[in-house]
C-alpha positions in Angstrom: 118.6 99.7 24.9 116.2 98.0 27.5 115.3 94.4 28.3 111.8 93.0 27.5 111.8 91.5 30.7 110.0 92.9 33.6 112.0 94.7 35.1 114.7 95.8 32.5 118.6 94.4 31.9 120.9 93.8 35.4 124.9 93.8 34.7 126.3 92.1 37.4 129.8 92.6 37.8 131.5 90.0 39.9 135.3 90.4 40.8 136.1 87.3 42.8 138.5 84.8 41.4 138.0 82.0 44.1 134.7 79.7 43.9 134.7 78.3 47.4 134.7 82.3 48.9 132.2 84.1 50.8 132.0 86.6 48.1 131.2 83.8 45.6 128.2 82.4 47.7 127.5 86.4 47.8 127.4 86.3 43.8 125.5 83.2 43.6 122.5 84.6 45.9 122.7 88.3 43.6 122.8 86.5 40.6 119.8 83.7 41.6 117.2 85.9 43.2 117.3 88.6 40.5 116.8 86.2 37.9 113.9 84.6 40.1 112.6 88.5 40.4 111.9 89.0 37.0 115.7 90.5 35.5 117.3 89.9 32.9 120.8 88.7 34.2 123.9 90.2 32.2 126.4 88.2 34.9 129.7 89.1 34.2 132.9 87.4 36.2 135.5 89.5 35.6 138.2 86.8 36.2 136.5 83.4 34.4 135.7 85.6 30.9 139.6 86.4 31.5 139.3 89.9 31.4 142.4 92.2 31.2 142.7 94.7 33.6 145.3 96.8 32.3 144.6 100.5 30.8 148.0 100.1 28.4 150.1 103.2 26.7 148.2 103.1 23.4 144.8 102.9 25.5 145.5 105.8 27.3 147.5 108.0 24.7 143.9 107.2 22.6 141.9 107.9 25.9 140.2 111.3 24.8 139.3 109.9 21.6 136.2 109.3 21.0 134.4 107.1 19.8 137.9 105.1 18.6 138.5 104.7 22.5 135.8 102.2 23.0 137.4 99.9 20.3 139.4 97.5 22.7 136.4 96.9 25.4 133.8 97.6 22.8 132.2 94.1 24.0 132.1 95.7 27.3 130.7 99.4 26.8 128.0 97.9 24.8 126.8 95.2 27.8 126.9 98.4 30.3 125.1 100.7 27.9 122.5 97.8 27.3 121.7 97.5 30.8 119.1 99.3 33.5 121.0 98.4 36.5 124.4 97.6 37.9 125.1 95.3 41.1 128.6 95.0 41.4 129.8 92.2 43.4 133.8 92.3 45.0 136.0 91.5 47.6 137.7 94.6 49.8 141.6 94.1 49.4 143.7 96.5 50.9 140.9 98.8 51.3 140.2 99.0 47.6 138.7 97.4 44.5 140.0 94.1 43.6 142.8 95.1 40.7 140.6 93.0 37.9 137.5 95.4 39.2 139.5 98.8 39.3 141.1 97.7 35.9 137.1 97.7 34.6 136.4 101.0 35.7 139.8 102.4 34.1 139.5 100.7 30.7 135.9 100.4 30.4 134.4 103.9 32.1 135.9 106.5 29.2 135.0 109.5 27.7 132.0 109.5 25.7 130.8 106.2 27.7 130.4 107.2 31.4 130.9 110.8 30.9 131.0 113.2 28.6 133.1 116.9 28.6 130.1 119.6 28.1 131.9 123.1 28.3 134.9 121.6 30.2 132.3 120.4 32.6 131.8 116.9 33.2 128.5 114.7 33.0 127.4 111.9 33.4 127.2 109.6 30.4 125.7 106.2 31.7 122.2 107.8 32.3 120.4 104.4 31.4 121.3 103.5 34.6 118.8 103.8 36.7 119.6 101.4 39.8 123.5 101.1 41.3 124.1 98.2 43.9 126.8 96.8 45.6 127.8 93.8 47.8 131.6 94.1 49.2 133.1 91.8 51.8 135.5 93.0 53.8 138.6 91.1 56.2 138.5 94.0 58.5 135.9 95.7 61.2 133.3 98.3 59.7 135.9 100.4 62.1 138.4 99.7 60.3 136.9 101.0 57.0 136.1 104.2 58.9 139.6 104.5 60.1 140.5 104.1 56.4 137.9 106.3 55.2 136.3 103.1 53.7 137.4 104.0 49.9 135.5 101.3 48.1 132.0 102.4 49.7 133.0 106.3 48.8 134.0 105.4 44.8 130.8 102.8 44.7 128.6 105.7 46.0 130.0 108.8 44.9 132.2 108.7 41.4 130.4 105.1 39.9 126.9 106.7 41.3 127.7 110.4 39.4 129.2 108.2 36.2 125.3 106.0 35.9 123.2 109.6 36.8 122.8 109.5 40.2 119.7 106.6 40.2 119.0 104.7 43.1 121.8 103.4 44.9 122.4 101.1 47.9 126.1 99.8 49.6 125.9 96.0 51.0 129.0 95.4 53.0 129.6 92.2 55.4 132.5 93.4 57.7 134.6 91.8 59.7 135.0 88.9 57.4 138.1 87.2 59.2 135.8 86.5 62.5 132.5 86.2 61.5 130.4 83.4 62.6 128.5 81.0 60.4 125.1 82.3 61.7 126.4 85.9 60.8 127.5 85.2 57.4 123.8 83.0 56.5 121.8 86.4 58.4 123.9 88.0 55.3 122.9 86.2 52.9 119.6 86.4 53.6 120.3 90.0 53.7 121.8 90.1 49.8 118.4 87.9 49.1 116.0 90.3 50.7 117.8 93.3 48.9 117.8 92.0 45.7 114.0 90.6 45.5 113.3 94.3 46.5 115.5 96.3 43.8 
């Protein structure tokens, strides 16, 4: 299902709880720029929507039971299946996703949704997604992230990318948030704006 908007429908997955954060400023630029550029924006603020991130025992036991496995998260499955693009906006904490975003992937990226098992092999399920972007903010430097293998970057550009049928991808990161100056932060917001305009 695609939107009638000129560029299609984009699902923005936002995962920071604090509205005064720099990550919130990035989120605001992403949503505003995409809307102005002709996208129909489905802005999914996981914290504001009260998304429950824990994969429960019942859900885990029924994880492979298609299509019943989607029932606990059906509205989110429908939103991601209706999208033509995904933009993930999140902070990196302890060199990983925030728990609420990790929980979204655990509970919504299900068998029959994000992947299919065909002859025992995993195949992409979200082939409706043609573009995958991520805007992440890090407290540490790029070098520290590299020393820790930068798991969020790899998870987006490998696992999520593959689940979406290997679409066009871009990972836009702002490192060293603990020491960044105001000019650098403004420059990063401008970079985000340009990338969203070109998406």
